[in-house]
Structures are given as structure tokens and as C-alpha cells.
N, C-alpha and C positions, 0 to 999 in steps of 0.2 A: 433520451429520461420521459419515460412514462409516468405518467401518472393523471390527474385529475385537474381540470381549470381551477382557476380562482374564480371563478363565476358559481362555478357546480359546488365548490366547497362553500361559499357564501349562503348559497340558497340552502344549501343540505341544514348548514347550522340554522339559519333562521327559521327554518320550518321545523328543527328537534329530530328530523331525520338521522337514522345512524351515520356514523362516520362511512363514507365511503369505501371498498373493500381493496381498491386499486390505490387507495391514497399512499403517499411515500410518507416517510416520517416527519419531512417539514410541512407536509399536506395537513398529517393530523394534528402538528400542534398547530396549526391557525385553525383548523376545525373546531378544536377544543377550547382555544381561547375564545373565536366567536360563539361558540355554544354557550358556552359561560356568560359570556358578555350578554347575549339575548335574552336568559332566563332571568340575570340580573335586572335586566330592563324590564321585562315583563311582570316582575314580581315587585316592582317599584322599589328598586334598592339604589336605582341610580336614575338621573336624569336623561332625557333622550339625546342632549347637546353633550353630555358626559360619554354616553355609548358612542357617540359618533367620534369625538375625540380619540378615543381607544380602540374604536374599529380601523381609524386610518393610521394611528401609529401601529397597530397590527398588521394592517396590509402594508403598509411602508416596509416594516422589519422582513416580511413575510418575500417580498419582493427582491430584498437584498440578500434573504437566504439562499434564493432560487437561483440567483446570478450565481453567488458563491459555489453553490451545488452543483452549477454547471461549470466552473472553471476548474473546480476540484476530480469532475471528471475527464475532462479534457487533459488536466495536467496527467491523470492517472494514465490516460492512452499514450500521450506522449513517453511516458516512461515505457510504457509496454513496448513501446515501438523501438524505442531508443535501444532496449535491454534485447532484441531481437535483431536489431544491428551490429551490437555488440558481441552477439554470440560467434557472428563469421568474420570479426577481426581477429588476423594472425597475429598474434601478443609476440610472437619471437620476432616479427618485423616492424614492429610500430612500439618504439619506446615508450612514447607520448601514450598509446594506449595501456602499456602495463601501468602508467602514472596514475592516469584516471581511472582505473581497475583497481588500484591500491596494491598492485604487485611490487611496486617500487615506489619509494619516496625521493623526493628532490633534496 
């Protein structure tokens, strides 16, 4: 899973740099959230304490999203490997495989 590091995203948002080209969807969500947060703080619309609280919430959610993204990618890889194995099964010799494949009902 390639992307940009959390530290690089935070730094880019704080500096007001453009969102990095290699940012994934979840990275972009964090970047734009932080970018907006930093702008609101610098414009005086929110306090430093409130900005820190919001940033902590965003980072906590981002870390959960990264874990979920990895789990989904690993799950997809497992399903692909399972599909490759099922292609090799002789369904005529294995009644259980026919049931798992949906060719027969129990």
C-alpha cells in the first residue's frame, strides 16, 4: 500500500502546500481536513486548543481508516488467491466444492 506518510501530510497541510500527487483517497481526506483546520486557526476563527482537539480527532480517525484500508486490501488478496484455488478444483469429484460454488444446494 503506497501513499504518503502521516507526517508529510500534516506538514504539507500546515505549510499550505498542494496536496501531494501520490496521496491516496484516505490521505487526501486527512490533508484537506487539516488544511482547512490550519486555515481556520490562522484566520482566528478557532482557538489553538480547539484546533489541537480537532487535529487529534482527525489523526485518530485517519489511523483507523488506514488499518481498515489494509484489512480490505488483504481480504481482497485472499479472495483472489481463493478464486485461483477454486479454478483448480474438479467439481465433479467434490460435492462440497459444488455446494460452496453454488452449483448445488443443501
